[in-house]
C-alpha positions, -999 to 999 in steps of 0.1 A, spaced: 80 39 -158 66 7 -173 32 -2 -159 38 -40 -163 69 -37 -142 50 -17 -116 23 -44 -114 48 -72 -110 67 -53 -83 35 -45 -65 25 -82 -64 61 -92 -54 60 -66 -26 26 -79 -13 38 -115 -14 69 -105 7 48 -85 32 23 -114 35 53 -137 44 64 -112 70 29 -108 84 25 -147 86 58 -149 106 46 -120 129 12 -136 135 28 -170 142 52 -155 167 24 -137 184 3 -168 186 32 -188 201 37 -160 227 0 -162 236 2 -200 240 32 -199 262 18 -171 284 -15 -188 289 1 -217 306 9 -197 338 -14 -183 364 9 -154 375 -9 -121 371 22 -105 355 22 -131 328 -15 -127 324 -10 -90 314 18 -100 290 -5 -127 276 -33 -101 270 -8 -78 252 5 -106 231 -31 -116 223 -38 -80 211 -6 -82 190 -19 -115 175 -52 -99 166 -35 -70 149 -11 -93 131 -41 -114 119 -59 -83 106 -28 -71 88 -23 -105 72 -60 -106 61 -57 -71 46 -26 -80 27 -41 -112 14 -72 -92 1 -49 -67 -16 -29 -95 -32 -61 -112 -45 -73 -79 -59 -39 -72 -75 -44 -101 -99 -74 -82 -115 -58 -48 -119 -59 -38 -156 -25 -39 -172 -35 -19 -203 -32 19 -206 -58 39 -189 -66 76 -195 -82 86 -163 -74 81 -126 -94 49 -119 -85 16 -101 -55 1 -120 -41 34 -132 -5 44 -127 -3 82 -122 28 103 -124 31 137 -107 60 160 -110 70 186 -84 75 219 -103 102 232 -80 127 203 -78 114 183 -108 111 151 -87 85 126 -97 60 107 -76 43 76 -88 9 64 -76 -7 30 -84 -45 32 -77 -56 0 -61 -89 -13 -46 -91 -11 -9 -71 10 15 -37 13 -3 -9 26 18 17 1 7 49 14 -10 74 -5 -31 103 2 -54 106 -1 -92 138 7 -110 150 27 -80 118 47 -78 93 45 -50 57 38 -60 28 43 -35 -3 22 -38 -32 45 -31 -70 40 -28 -93 58 -52 -101 82 -24 -65 93 -18 -63 131 -13 -38 135 -42 -63 121 -66 -89 147 -59 -73 175 -79 -60 151 -106 -95 138 -113 -105 173 -124 -76 181 -148 -58 167 -178 -23 154 -183 1 183 -185 -20 206 -162 -5 222 -131 -23 221 -97 -16 230 -61 -15 203 -35 -5 207 2 14 239 -6 33 225 -36 29 233 -73 27 200 -91 21 189 -127 0 158 -136 26 143 -159 14 110 -171 -12 82 -167 -11 47 -179 
């Protein structure tokens, strides 16, 4: 998997999710505005709930914007250890499926598709990276009851 393609797909995915989060936040804000115009207690409860949704949507939007800003500074060159900006490939030794992890600053947790393959953006503290940081490409390790091979890093 080409790292340049992964970085482009990650940025595109974040841009799309930012647009969705903006729409969600705007809809929640409009719901709060409409609900605050009435004094009925039923609508006050709904207004409170919509306010909570607006707060959560705002936090999600801020998080995505930070991730997108950080994405512009991810190194596009080849890396040889699992640090921020690395693309790590792990192969399941039983079914030979591959998993791809892009190490990003912040929380991670976003997934996106490149050439039909799912890539998961993970933080440097993601559990899968613990055993990988102690081995070399080609080594086998156990993780969550599975036998895996650290296949590649770029």
